[in-house]
PyMOL Python script that loads the backbone (N, CA, C, O; Angstrom):
from pymol import cmd

cmd.read_pdbstr("""\
ATOM      1  N   UNK A   1     -25.137 -72.188 141.605  1.00  0.00           N
ATOM      2  CA  UNK A   1     -26.264 -73.019 141.383  1.00  0.00           C
ATOM      3  C   UNK A   1     -26.740 -73.310 142.863  1.00  0.00           C
ATOM      4  O   UNK A   1     -25.962 -73.721 143.723  1.00  0.00           O
ATOM      5  N   UNK A   2     -28.040 -73.071 143.085  1.00  0.00           N
ATOM      6  CA  UNK A   2     -28.585 -73.099 144.358  1.00  0.00           C
ATOM      7  C   UNK A   2     -29.133 -74.495 144.804  1.00  0.00           C
ATOM      8  O   UNK A   2     -29.302 -74.854 145.969  1.00  0.00           O
ATOM      9  N   UNK A   3     -29.379 -75.215 143.677  1.00  0.00           N
ATOM     10  CA  UNK A   3     -29.881 -76.709 143.964  1.00  0.00           C
ATOM     11  C   UNK A   3     -28.920 -77.729 143.498  1.00  0.00           C
ATOM     12  O   UNK A   3     -28.253 -77.577 142.475  1.00  0.00           O
ATOM     13  N   UNK A   4     -28.862 -78.671 144.183  1.00  0.00           N
ATOM     14  CA  UNK A   4     -27.989 -79.815 143.796  1.00  0.00           C
ATOM     15  C   UNK A   4     -28.819 -80.826 142.837  1.00  0.00           C
ATOM     16  O   UNK A   4     -29.952 -81.212 143.122  1.00  0.00           O
ATOM     17  N   UNK A   5     -28.230 -81.147 141.851  1.00  0.00           N
ATOM     18  CA  UNK A   5     -28.855 -82.101 140.849  1.00  0.00           C
ATOM     19  C   UNK A   5     -28.414 -83.514 141.124  1.00  0.00           C
ATOM     20  O   UNK A   5     -27.283 -83.737 141.557  1.00  0.00           O
ATOM     21  N   UNK A   6     -29.299 -84.492 140.878  1.00  0.00           N
ATOM     22  CA  UNK A   6     -28.901 -85.936 141.058  1.00  0.00           C
ATOM     23  C   UNK A   6     -27.786 -86.080 140.264  1.00  0.00           C
ATOM     24  O   UNK A   6     -27.694 -85.361 139.269  1.00  0.00           O
ATOM     25  N   UNK A   7     -26.889 -86.907 140.531  1.00  0.00           N
ATOM     26  CA  UNK A   7     -25.811 -87.298 139.840  1.00  0.00           C
ATOM     27  C   UNK A   7     -26.145 -87.896 138.420  1.00  0.00           C
ATOM     28  O   UNK A   7     -25.400 -87.665 137.467  1.00  0.00           O
ATOM     29  N   UNK A   8     -27.231 -88.636 138.302  1.00  0.00           N
ATOM     30  CA  UNK A   8     -27.752 -89.058 136.910  1.00  0.00           C
ATOM     31  C   UNK A   8     -28.056 -88.061 135.986  1.00  0.00           C
ATOM     32  O   UNK A   8     -27.931 -88.285 134.782  1.00  0.00           O
ATOM     33  N   UNK A   9     -28.520 -86.762 136.499  1.00  0.00           N
ATOM     34  CA  UNK A   9     -28.994 -85.687 135.691  1.00  0.00           C
ATOM     35  C   UNK A   9     -27.758 -85.005 135.275  1.00  0.00           C
ATOM     36  O   UNK A   9     -27.689 -84.494 134.158  1.00  0.00           O
ATOM     37  N   UNK A  10     -26.677 -84.963 136.195  1.00  0.00           N
ATOM     38  CA  UNK A  10     -25.471 -84.159 135.773  1.00  0.00           C
ATOM     39  C   UNK A  10     -24.811 -85.132 134.785  1.00  0.00           C
ATOM     40  O   UNK A  10     -24.195 -84.585 133.871  1.00  0.00           O
ATOM     41  N   UNK A  11     -24.826 -86.427 134.800  1.00  0.00           N
ATOM     42  CA  UNK A  11     -24.073 -87.350 133.795  1.00  0.00           C
ATOM     43  C   UNK A  11     -24.824 -87.259 132.575  1.00  0.00           C
ATOM     44  O   UNK A  11     -24.164 -87.399 131.545  1.00  0.00           O
ATOM     45  N   UNK A  12     -26.082 -87.053 132.459  1.00  0.00           N
ATOM     46  CA  UNK A  12     -26.999 -86.797 131.307  1.00  0.00           C
ATOM     47  C   UNK A  12     -26.613 -85.518 130.575  1.00  0.00           C
ATOM     48  O   UNK A  12     -26.488 -85.435 129.353  1.00  0.00           O
ATOM     49  N   UNK A  13     -26.426 -84.458 131.513  1.00  0.00           N
ATOM     50  CA  UNK A  13     -26.200 -83.133 130.868  1.00  0.00           C
ATOM     51  C   UNK A  13     -24.797 -83.223 130.350  1.00  0.00           C
ATOM     52  O   UNK A  13     -24.593 -82.762 129.226  1.00  0.00           O
ATOM     53  N   UNK A  14     -23.921 -83.691 130.935  1.00  0.00           N
ATOM     54  CA  UNK A  14     -22.642 -83.997 130.370  1.00  0.00           C
ATOM     55  C   UNK A  14     -22.478 -84.523 129.180  1.00  0.00           C
ATOM     56  O   UNK A  14     -21.762 -84.036 128.305  1.00  0.00           O
ATOM     57  N   UNK A  15     -23.215 -85.671 129.072  1.00  0.00           N
ATOM     58  CA  UNK A  15     -23.213 -86.516 127.811  1.00  0.00           C
ATOM     59  C   UNK A  15     -23.987 -85.762 126.645  1.00  0.00           C
ATOM     60  O   UNK A  15     -23.656 -85.858 125.463  1.00  0.00           O
ATOM     61  N   UNK A  16     -24.931 -85.087 127.054  1.00  0.00           N
ATOM     62  CA  UNK A  16     -25.632 -84.254 126.008  1.00  0.00           C
ATOM     63  C   UNK A  16     -24.795 -83.041 125.516  1.00  0.00           C
ATOM     64  O   UNK A  16     -24.918 -82.685 124.344  1.00  0.00           O
ATOM     65  N   UNK A  17     -23.986 -82.417 126.319  1.00  0.00           N
ATOM     66  CA  UNK A  17     -23.071 -81.325 125.919  1.00  0.00           C
ATOM     67  C   UNK A  17     -21.812 -82.010 125.313  1.00  0.00           C
ATOM     68  O   UNK A  17     -21.163 -81.326 124.521  1.00  0.00           O
ATOM     69  N   UNK A  18     -21.416 -83.170 125.560  1.00  0.00           N
ATOM     70  CA  UNK A  18     -20.286 -83.837 124.778  1.00  0.00           C
ATOM     71  C   UNK A  18     -20.869 -84.170 123.422  1.00  0.00           C
ATOM     72  O   UNK A  18     -20.143 -84.006 122.442  1.00  0.00           O
ATOM     73  N   UNK A  19     -22.037 -84.596 123.268  1.00  0.00           N
ATOM     74  CA  UNK A  19     -22.753 -84.967 121.745  1.00  0.00           C
ATOM     75  C   UNK A  19     -22.830 -83.556 121.047  1.00  0.00           C
ATOM     76  O   UNK A  19     -22.383 -83.418 119.908  1.00  0.00           O
ATOM     77  N   UNK A  20     -23.368 -82.565 121.701  1.00  0.00           N
ATOM     78  CA  UNK A  20     -23.398 -81.213 121.086  1.00  0.00           C
ATOM     79  C   UNK A  20     -22.246 -80.776 120.365  1.00  0.00           C
ATOM     80  O   UNK A  20     -22.211 -80.465 119.175  1.00  0.00           O
ATOM     81  N   UNK A  21     -21.122 -80.779 121.351  1.00  0.00           N
ATOM     82  CA  UNK A  21     -19.847 -80.400 121.064  1.00  0.00           C
ATOM     83  C   UNK A  21     -19.246 -81.103 119.803  1.00  0.00           C
ATOM     84  O   UNK A  21     -18.749 -80.477 118.866  1.00  0.00           O
ATOM     85  N   UNK A  22     -19.332 -82.346 119.864  1.00  0.00           N
ATOM     86  CA  UNK A  22     -18.763 -83.274 118.940  1.00  0.00           C
ATOM     87  C   UNK A  22     -19.540 -82.957 117.685  1.00  0.00           C
ATOM     88  O   UNK A  22     -18.901 -82.807 116.644  1.00  0.00           O
ATOM     89  N   UNK A  23     -20.784 -82.848 117.678  1.00  0.00           N
ATOM     90  CA  UNK A  23     -21.445 -82.461 116.400  1.00  0.00           C
ATOM     91  C   UNK A  23     -21.058 -81.039 115.831  1.00  0.00           C
ATOM     92  O   UNK A  23     -20.870 -80.809 114.636  1.00  0.00           O
ATOM     93  N   UNK A  24     -20.979 -80.250 116.709  1.00  0.00           N
ATOM     94  CA  UNK A  24     -20.645 -78.912 116.222  1.00  0.00           C
ATOM     95  C   UNK A  24     -19.261 -78.793 115.743  1.00  0.00           C
ATOM     96  O   UNK A  24     -19.049 -78.023 114.806  1.00  0.00           O
ATOM     97  N   UNK A  25     -18.182 -79.530 116.323  1.00  0.00           N
ATOM     98  CA  UNK A  25     -16.976 -79.698 115.905  1.00  0.00           C
ATOM     99  C   UNK A  25     -16.928 -80.134 114.275  1.00  0.00           C
ATOM    100  O   UNK A  25     -16.327 -79.566 113.363  1.00  0.00           O
ATOM    101  N   UNK A  26     -17.687 -81.221 114.233  1.00  0.00           N
ATOM    102  CA  UNK A  26     -17.795 -81.619 113.014  1.00  0.00           C
ATOM    103  C   UNK A  26     -18.274 -80.807 111.825  1.00  0.00           C
ATOM    104  O   UNK A  26     -17.865 -80.948 110.672  1.00  0.00           O
ATOM    105  N   UNK A  27     -19.273 -79.861 112.281  1.00  0.00           N
ATOM    106  CA  UNK A  27     -19.866 -78.889 111.278  1.00  0.00           C
ATOM    107  C   UNK A  27     -18.795 -77.859 111.133  1.00  0.00           C
ATOM    108  O   UNK A  27     -18.615 -77.366 110.020  1.00  0.00           O
ATOM    109  N   UNK A  28     -18.126 -77.516 112.065  1.00  0.00           N
ATOM    110  CA  UNK A  28     -17.039 -76.367 111.853  1.00  0.00           C
ATOM    111  C   UNK A  28     -15.971 -76.830 110.872  1.00  0.00           C
ATOM    112  O   UNK A  28     -15.509 -76.097 109.998  1.00  0.00           O
ATOM    113  N   UNK A  29     -15.611 -78.096 111.076  1.00  0.00           N
ATOM    114  CA  UNK A  29     -14.547 -78.625 110.087  1.00  0.00           C
ATOM    115  C   UNK A  29     -15.102 -78.835 108.818  1.00  0.00           C
ATOM    116  O   UNK A  29     -14.494 -78.433 107.826  1.00  0.00           O
ATOM    117  N   UNK A  30     -16.159 -79.403 108.721  1.00  0.00           N
ATOM    118  CA  UNK A  30     -16.841 -79.489 107.327  1.00  0.00           C
ATOM    119  C   UNK A  30     -16.983 -78.209 106.586  1.00  0.00           C
ATOM    120  O   UNK A  30     -16.689 -78.084 105.397  1.00  0.00           O
ATOM    121  N   UNK A  31     -17.455 -77.248 107.357  1.00  0.00           N
ATOM    122  CA  UNK A  31     -17.485 -75.861 106.591  1.00  0.00           C
ATOM    123  C   UNK A  31     -16.235 -75.501 106.271  1.00  0.00           C
ATOM    124  O   UNK A  31     -16.109 -74.998 105.155  1.00  0.00           O
ATOM    125  N   UNK A  32     -15.082 -75.640 107.066  1.00  0.00           N
ATOM    126  CA  UNK A  32     -13.855 -75.007 106.766  1.00  0.00           C
ATOM    127  C   UNK A  32     -13.420 -75.808 105.547  1.00  0.00           C
ATOM    128  O   UNK A  32     -12.824 -75.185 104.669  1.00  0.00           O
ATOM    129  N   UNK A  33     -13.645 -77.136 105.376  1.00  0.00           N
ATOM    130  CA  UNK A  33     -13.176 -77.940 104.333  1.00  0.00           C
ATOM    131  C   UNK A  33     -13.838 -77.423 102.966  1.00  0.00           C
ATOM    132  O   UNK A  33     -13.237 -77.454 101.892  1.00  0.00           O
ATOM    133  N   UNK A  34     -15.206 -76.922 103.139  1.00  0.00           N
ATOM    134  CA  UNK A  34     -15.596 -76.441 101.922  1.00  0.00           C
ATOM    135  C   UNK A  34     -14.956 -75.131 101.473  1.00  0.00           C
ATOM    136  O   UNK A  34     -15.084 -74.776 100.301  1.00  0.00           O
ATOM    137  N   UNK A  35     -14.300 -74.427 102.315  1.00  0.00           N
ATOM    138  CA  UNK A  35     -13.553 -73.212 101.985  1.00  0.00           C
ATOM    139  C   UNK A  35     -12.122 -73.485 101.525  1.00  0.00           C
ATOM    140  O   UNK A  35     -11.539 -72.769 100.711  1.00  0.00           O
ATOM    141  N   UNK A  36     -11.596 -74.571 102.102  1.00  0.00           N
ATOM    142  CA  UNK A  36     -10.377 -75.003 101.773  1.00  0.00           C
ATOM    143  C   UNK A  36     -10.121 -76.462 102.140  1.00  0.00           C
ATOM    144  O   UNK A  36      -9.827 -76.793 103.288  1.00  0.00           O
ATOM    145  N   UNK A  37     -10.249 -77.377 101.068  1.00  0.00           N
ATOM    146  CA  UNK A  37     -10.226 -78.768 101.415  1.00  0.00           C
ATOM    147  C   UNK A  37      -9.041 -79.583 102.099  1.00  0.00           C
ATOM    148  O   UNK A  37      -9.131 -80.755 102.463  1.00  0.00           O
ATOM    149  N   UNK A  38      -8.073 -78.886 102.199  1.00  0.00           N
ATOM    150  CA  UNK A  38      -6.617 -79.256 102.796  1.00  0.00           C
ATOM    151  C   UNK A  38      -6.711 -78.945 104.242  1.00  0.00           C
ATOM    152  O   UNK A  38      -5.811 -79.418 104.935  1.00  0.00           O
ATOM    153  N   UNK A  39      -7.684 -78.194 104.871  1.00  0.00           N
ATOM    154  CA  UNK A  39      -7.517 -77.755 106.390  1.00  0.00           C
ATOM    155  C   UNK A  39      -7.786 -78.951 107.243  1.00  0.00           C
ATOM    156  O   UNK A  39      -8.594 -79.807 106.883  1.00  0.00           O
ATOM    157  N   UNK A  40      -7.101 -79.032 108.405  1.00  0.00           N
ATOM    158  CA  UNK A  40      -7.175 -80.150 109.267  1.00  0.00           C
ATOM    159  C   UNK A  40      -7.875 -79.415 110.622  1.00  0.00           C
ATOM    160  O   UNK A  40      -8.116 -78.216 110.762  1.00  0.00           O
ATOM    161  N   UNK A  41      -8.104 -80.435 111.501  1.00  0.00           N
ATOM    162  CA  UNK A  41      -8.629 -79.950 112.787  1.00  0.00           C
ATOM    163  C   UNK A  41      -7.792 -78.981 113.454  1.00  0.00           C
ATOM    164  O   UNK A  41      -8.249 -78.024 114.079  1.00  0.00           O
ATOM    165  N   UNK A  42      -6.325 -79.282 113.291  1.00  0.00           N
ATOM    166  CA  UNK A  42      -5.312 -78.361 114.158  1.00  0.00           C
ATOM    167  C   UNK A  42      -5.393 -77.059 113.356  1.00  0.00           C
ATOM    168  O   UNK A  42      -5.284 -76.029 114.021  1.00  0.00           O
ATOM    169  N   UNK A  43      -5.560 -76.942 112.094  1.00  0.00           N
ATOM    170  CA  UNK A  43      -5.625 -75.748 111.273  1.00  0.00           C
ATOM    171  C   UNK A  43      -6.701 -74.763 111.702  1.00  0.00           C
ATOM    172  O   UNK A  43      -6.512 -73.551 111.803  1.00  0.00           O
ATOM    173  N   UNK A  44      -7.809 -75.369 111.936  1.00  0.00           N
ATOM    174  CA  UNK A  44      -8.872 -74.617 112.361  1.00  0.00           C
ATOM    175  C   UNK A  44      -8.939 -73.926 113.856  1.00  0.00           C
ATOM    176  O   UNK A  44      -9.811 -73.143 114.232  1.00  0.00           O
ATOM    177  N   UNK A  45      -7.786 -74.409 114.637  1.00  0.00           N
ATOM    178  CA  UNK A  45      -7.603 -73.695 115.914  1.00  0.00           C
ATOM    179  C   UNK A  45      -6.898 -72.399 115.588  1.00  0.00           C
ATOM    180  O   UNK A  45      -6.754 -71.687 116.582  1.00  0.00           O
ATOM    181  N   UNK A  46      -6.460 -71.944 114.555  1.00  0.00           N
ATOM    182  CA  UNK A  46      -5.769 -70.715 114.250  1.00  0.00           C
ATOM    183  C   UNK A  46      -6.400 -70.236 112.988  1.00  0.00           C
ATOM    184  O   UNK A  46      -5.797 -70.347 111.921  1.00  0.00           O
ATOM    185  N   UNK A  47      -7.619 -69.693 113.066  1.00  0.00           N
ATOM    186  CA  UNK A  47      -8.302 -69.423 111.859  1.00  0.00           C
ATOM    187  C   UNK A  47      -7.639 -68.127 111.144  1.00  0.00           C
ATOM    188  O   UNK A  47      -7.693 -67.938 109.929  1.00  0.00           O
ATOM    189  N   UNK A  48      -7.089 -67.377 111.950  1.00  0.00           N
ATOM    190  CA  UNK A  48      -6.481 -66.157 111.262  1.00  0.00           C
ATOM    191  C   UNK A  48      -5.062 -66.523 110.358  1.00  0.00           C
ATOM    192  O   UNK A  48      -4.586 -65.687 109.590  1.00  0.00           O
ATOM    193  N   UNK A  49      -4.519 -67.735 110.532  1.00  0.00           N
ATOM    194  CA  UNK A  49      -3.698 -68.136 109.607  1.00  0.00           C
ATOM    195  C   UNK A  49      -4.246 -68.550 108.220  1.00  0.00           C
ATOM    196  O   UNK A  49      -3.513 -68.902 107.296  1.00  0.00           O
ATOM    197  N   UNK A  50      -5.426 -68.489 108.157  1.00  0.00           N
ATOM    198  CA  UNK A  50      -6.218 -68.970 106.751  1.00  0.00           C
ATOM    199  C   UNK A  50      -7.197 -67.920 106.366  1.00  0.00           C
ATOM    200  O   UNK A  50      -8.247 -67.857 107.006  1.00  0.00           O
ATOM    201  N   UNK A  51      -6.972 -67.083 105.387  1.00  0.00           N
ATOM    202  CA  UNK A  51      -7.767 -65.889 105.129  1.00  0.00           C
ATOM    203  C   UNK A  51      -9.116 -66.232 104.771  1.00  0.00           C
ATOM    204  O   UNK A  51     -10.050 -65.440 104.900  1.00  0.00           O
ATOM    205  N   UNK A  52      -9.259 -67.644 104.229  1.00  0.00           N
ATOM    206  CA  UNK A  52     -10.658 -68.042 103.688  1.00  0.00           C
ATOM    207  C   UNK A  52     -11.541 -68.176 105.022  1.00  0.00           C
ATOM    208  O   UNK A  52     -12.716 -67.812 104.987  1.00  0.00           O
ATOM    209  N   UNK A  53     -11.026 -68.656 106.103  1.00  0.00           N
ATOM    210  CA  UNK A  53     -11.565 -68.822 107.329  1.00  0.00           C
ATOM    211  C   UNK A  53     -11.938 -67.522 108.069  1.00  0.00           C
ATOM    212  O   UNK A  53     -13.072 -67.272 108.481  1.00  0.00           O
ATOM    213  N   UNK A  54     -10.824 -66.692 108.198  1.00  0.00           N
ATOM    214  CA  UNK A  54     -11.077 -65.456 108.860  1.00  0.00           C
ATOM    215  C   UNK A  54     -12.102 -64.541 108.163  1.00  0.00           C
ATOM    216  O   UNK A  54     -12.772 -63.704 108.768  1.00  0.00           O
ATOM    217  N   UNK A  55     -12.163 -64.754 106.934  1.00  0.00           N
ATOM    218  CA  UNK A  55     -13.056 -63.864 106.207  1.00  0.00           C
ATOM    219  C   UNK A  55     -14.433 -64.339 105.981  1.00  0.00           C
ATOM    220  O   UNK A  55     -15.279 -63.657 105.403  1.00  0.00           O
ATOM    221  N   UNK A  56     -14.648 -65.557 106.462  1.00  0.00           N
ATOM    222  CA  UNK A  56     -16.087 -66.221 106.238  1.00  0.00           C
ATOM    223  C   UNK A  56     -16.898 -66.017 107.396  1.00  0.00           C
ATOM    224  O   UNK A  56     -16.634 -66.579 108.459  1.00  0.00           O
ATOM    225  N   UNK A  57     -17.864 -65.250 107.253  1.00  0.00           N
ATOM    226  CA  UNK A  57     -18.962 -64.952 108.293  1.00  0.00           C
ATOM    227  C   UNK A  57     -19.645 -66.240 108.785  1.00  0.00           C
ATOM    228  O   UNK A  57     -19.793 -66.448 109.989  1.00  0.00           O
ATOM    229  N   UNK A  58     -20.059 -67.101 107.841  1.00  0.00           N
ATOM    230  CA  UNK A  58     -20.565 -68.401 108.039  1.00  0.00           C
ATOM    231  C   UNK A  58     -19.753 -69.246 108.873  1.00  0.00           C
ATOM    232  O   UNK A  58     -20.298 -69.883 109.773  1.00  0.00           O
ATOM    233  N   UNK A  59     -18.421 -69.333 108.665  1.00  0.00           N
ATOM    234  CA  UNK A  59     -17.559 -70.104 109.479  1.00  0.00           C
ATOM    235  C   UNK A  59     -17.480 -69.573 110.771  1.00  0.00           C
ATOM    236  O   UNK A  59     -17.686 -70.243 111.783  1.00  0.00           O
ATOM    237  N   UNK A  60     -17.177 -68.353 110.763  1.00  0.00           N
ATOM    238  CA  UNK A  60     -16.997 -67.759 112.320  1.00  0.00           C
ATOM    239  C   UNK A  60     -18.174 -67.880 113.042  1.00  0.00           C
ATOM    240  O   UNK A  60     -18.045 -67.982 114.262  1.00  0.00           O
ATOM    241  N   UNK A  61     -19.416 -67.896 112.524  1.00  0.00           N
ATOM    242  CA  UNK A  61     -20.776 -68.151 113.244  1.00  0.00           C
ATOM    243  C   UNK A  61     -20.644 -69.529 113.763  1.00  0.00           C
ATOM    244  O   UNK A  61     -20.842 -69.729 114.962  1.00  0.00           O
ATOM    245  N   UNK A  62     -20.300 -70.585 112.895  1.00  0.00           N
ATOM    246  CA  UNK A  62     -20.388 -71.911 113.311  1.00  0.00           C
ATOM    247  C   UNK A  62     -19.116 -72.210 114.498  1.00  0.00           C
ATOM    248  O   UNK A  62     -19.183 -73.079 115.367  1.00  0.00           O
ATOM    249  N   UNK A  63     -18.208 -71.461 114.333  1.00  0.00           N
ATOM    250  CA  UNK A  63     -17.000 -71.611 115.245  1.00  0.00           C
ATOM    251  C   UNK A  63     -17.426 -70.958 116.533  1.00  0.00           C
ATOM    252  O   UNK A  63     -17.177 -71.535 117.592  1.00  0.00           O
ATOM    253  N   UNK A  64     -18.105 -69.692 116.525  1.00  0.00           N
ATOM    254  CA  UNK A  64     -18.770 -69.100 117.692  1.00  0.00           C
ATOM    255  C   UNK A  64     -19.791 -70.015 118.437  1.00  0.00           C
ATOM    256  O   UNK A  64     -19.814 -70.047 119.667  1.00  0.00           O
ATOM    257  N   UNK A  65     -20.526 -70.662 117.764  1.00  0.00           N
ATOM    258  CA  UNK A  65     -21.574 -71.540 118.428  1.00  0.00           C
ATOM    259  C   UNK A  65     -20.893 -72.818 119.207  1.00  0.00           C
ATOM    260  O   UNK A  65     -21.374 -73.320 120.223  1.00  0.00           O
ATOM    261  N   UNK A  66     -19.671 -73.263 118.546  1.00  0.00           N
ATOM    262  CA  UNK A  66     -18.787 -74.224 119.390  1.00  0.00           C
ATOM    263  C   UNK A  66     -18.296 -73.579 120.576  1.00  0.00           C
ATOM    264  O   UNK A  66     -18.342 -74.125 121.679  1.00  0.00           O
ATOM    265  N   UNK A  67     -17.825 -72.430 120.377  1.00  0.00           N
ATOM    266  CA  UNK A  67     -17.120 -71.771 121.645  1.00  0.00           C
ATOM    267  C   UNK A  67     -18.116 -71.543 122.673  1.00  0.00           C
ATOM    268  O   UNK A  67     -17.784 -71.663 123.852  1.00  0.00           O
ATOM    269  N   UNK A  68     -19.397 -71.202 122.329  1.00  0.00           N
ATOM    270  CA  UNK A  68     -20.558 -70.973 123.337  1.00  0.00           C
ATOM    271  C   UNK A  68     -20.755 -72.384 123.892  1.00  0.00           C
ATOM    272  O   UNK A  68     -20.653 -72.446 125.118  1.00  0.00           O
ATOM    273  N   UNK A  69     -21.031 -73.602 123.216  1.00  0.00           N
ATOM    274  CA  UNK A  69     -21.128 -74.897 123.856  1.00  0.00           C
ATOM    275  C   UNK A  69     -20.090 -75.117 124.890  1.00  0.00           C
ATOM    276  O   UNK A  69     -20.322 -75.521 126.029  1.00  0.00           O
ATOM    277  N   UNK A  70     -18.781 -74.781 124.344  1.00  0.00           N
ATOM    278  CA  UNK A  70     -17.817 -75.167 125.239  1.00  0.00           C
ATOM    279  C   UNK A  70     -17.705 -74.329 126.570  1.00  0.00           C
ATOM    280  O   UNK A  70     -17.277 -74.835 127.607  1.00  0.00           O
ATOM    281  N   UNK A  71     -18.113 -73.025 126.479  1.00  0.00           N
ATOM    282  CA  UNK A  71     -18.282 -72.048 127.681  1.00  0.00           C
ATOM    283  C   UNK A  71     -19.342 -72.638 128.431  1.00  0.00           C
ATOM    284  O   UNK A  71     -19.169 -72.625 129.650  1.00  0.00           O
ATOM    285  N   UNK A  72     -20.472 -73.189 127.979  1.00  0.00           N
ATOM    286  CA  UNK A  72     -21.555 -73.765 128.821  1.00  0.00           C
ATOM    287  C   UNK A  72     -20.943 -75.077 129.531  1.00  0.00           C
ATOM    288  O   UNK A  72     -21.204 -75.326 130.708  1.00  0.00           O
ATOM    289  N   UNK A  73     -20.210 -75.803 128.839  1.00  0.00           N
ATOM    290  CA  UNK A  73     -19.740 -76.938 129.531  1.00  0.00           C
ATOM    291  C   UNK A  73     -18.751 -76.795 130.630  1.00  0.00           C
ATOM    292  O   UNK A  73     -18.728 -77.603 131.559  1.00  0.00           O
ATOM    293  N   UNK A  74     -17.862 -75.701 130.542  1.00  0.00           N
ATOM    294  CA  UNK A  74     -16.927 -75.258 131.450  1.00  0.00           C
ATOM    295  C   UNK A  74     -17.673 -74.745 132.699  1.00  0.00           C
ATOM    296  O   UNK A  74     -17.263 -75.013 133.829  1.00  0.00           O
ATOM    297  N   UNK A  75     -18.740 -74.024 132.483  1.00  0.00           N
ATOM    298  CA  UNK A  75     -19.394 -73.190 133.651  1.00  0.00           C
ATOM    299  C   UNK A  75     -20.277 -74.409 134.276  1.00  0.00           C
ATOM    300  O   UNK A  75     -20.472 -74.447 135.491  1.00  0.00           O
ATOM    301  N   UNK A  76     -20.648 -75.111 133.660  1.00  0.00           N
ATOM    302  CA  UNK A  76     -21.392 -76.415 134.350  1.00  0.00           C
ATOM    303  C   UNK A  76     -20.603 -77.268 135.179  1.00  0.00           C
ATOM    304  O   UNK A  76     -20.898 -77.553 136.340  1.00  0.00           O
ATOM    305  N   UNK A  77     -19.517 -77.701 134.518  1.00  0.00           N
ATOM    306  CA  UNK A  77     -18.600 -78.411 135.308  1.00  0.00           C
ATOM    307  C   UNK A  77     -18.112 -77.801 136.612  1.00  0.00           C
ATOM    308  O   UNK A  77     -18.015 -78.483 137.632  1.00  0.00           O
ATOM    309  N   UNK A  78     -17.769 -76.356 136.562  1.00  0.00           N
ATOM    310  CA  UNK A  78     -17.514 -75.642 137.652  1.00  0.00           C
ATOM    311  C   UNK A  78     -18.597 -75.569 138.710  1.00  0.00           C
ATOM    312  O   UNK A  78     -18.307 -75.598 139.906  1.00  0.00           O
ATOM    313  N   UNK A  79     -19.914 -75.468 138.251  1.00  0.00           N
ATOM    314  CA  UNK A  79     -20.779 -75.290 139.149  1.00  0.00           C
ATOM    315  C   UNK A  79     -21.032 -76.671 139.841  1.00  0.00           C
ATOM    316  O   UNK A  79     -21.278 -76.688 141.047  1.00  0.00           O
ATOM    317  N   UNK A  80     -20.981 -77.783 139.144  1.00  0.00           N
ATOM    318  CA  UNK A  80     -21.106 -79.092 139.728  1.00  0.00           C
ATOM    319  C   UNK A  80     -20.034 -79.410 140.827  1.00  0.00           C
ATOM    320  O   UNK A  80     -20.289 -80.163 141.768  1.00  0.00           O
ATOM    321  N   UNK A  81     -18.858 -78.817 140.665  1.00  0.00           N
ATOM    322  CA  UNK A  81     -17.647 -79.037 141.669  1.00  0.00           C
ATOM    323  C   UNK A  81     -18.059 -78.135 142.841  1.00  0.00           C
ATOM    324  O   UNK A  81     -17.699 -78.507 143.958  1.00  0.00           O
ATOM    325  N   UNK A  82     -18.713 -77.084 142.745  1.00  0.00           N
ATOM    326  CA  UNK A  82     -19.001 -76.169 143.919  1.00  0.00           C
ATOM    327  C   UNK A  82     -20.118 -76.594 144.816  1.00  0.00           C
ATOM    328  O   UNK A  82     -20.270 -76.109 145.937  1.00  0.00           O
ATOM    329  N   UNK A  83     -20.911 -77.524 144.294  1.00  0.00           N
ATOM    330  CA  UNK A  83     -22.016 -77.905 145.076  1.00  0.00           C
ATOM    331  C   UNK A  83     -21.684 -78.426 146.490  1.00  0.00           C
ATOM    332  O   UNK A  83     -20.642 -79.028 146.745  1.00  0.00           O
ATOM    333  N   UNK A  84     -22.686 -78.138 147.422  1.00  0.00           N
ATOM    334  CA  UNK A  84     -22.338 -78.505 148.839  1.00  0.00           C
ATOM    335  C   UNK A  84     -22.189 -79.951 149.026  1.00  0.00           C
ATOM    336  O   UNK A  84     -21.904 -80.404 150.135  1.00  0.00           O
TER     337      UNK A  84
END
""", "prot")
cmd.dss("prot")
cmd.show_as("cartoon", "prot")
cmd.util.cbc("prot")
cmd.orient("prot")
């Protein structure tokens, strides 16, 4: 990152990503429970243990969106730590 962001902007970006991640986690769990009502948050961390998750293109899409948000958050935090 070539520019330094104001601390308030960094905090707002962090808050926004936290909200997006929380919302997407809820979507992933909600979709998983439509496929198998007994699944927990821990269960969906190992989707290949549950054929209904592993075989659902829709669930895998939602899980991929969550993974993307988490990757952006990790990259953003690393960039903020590297600033001059």
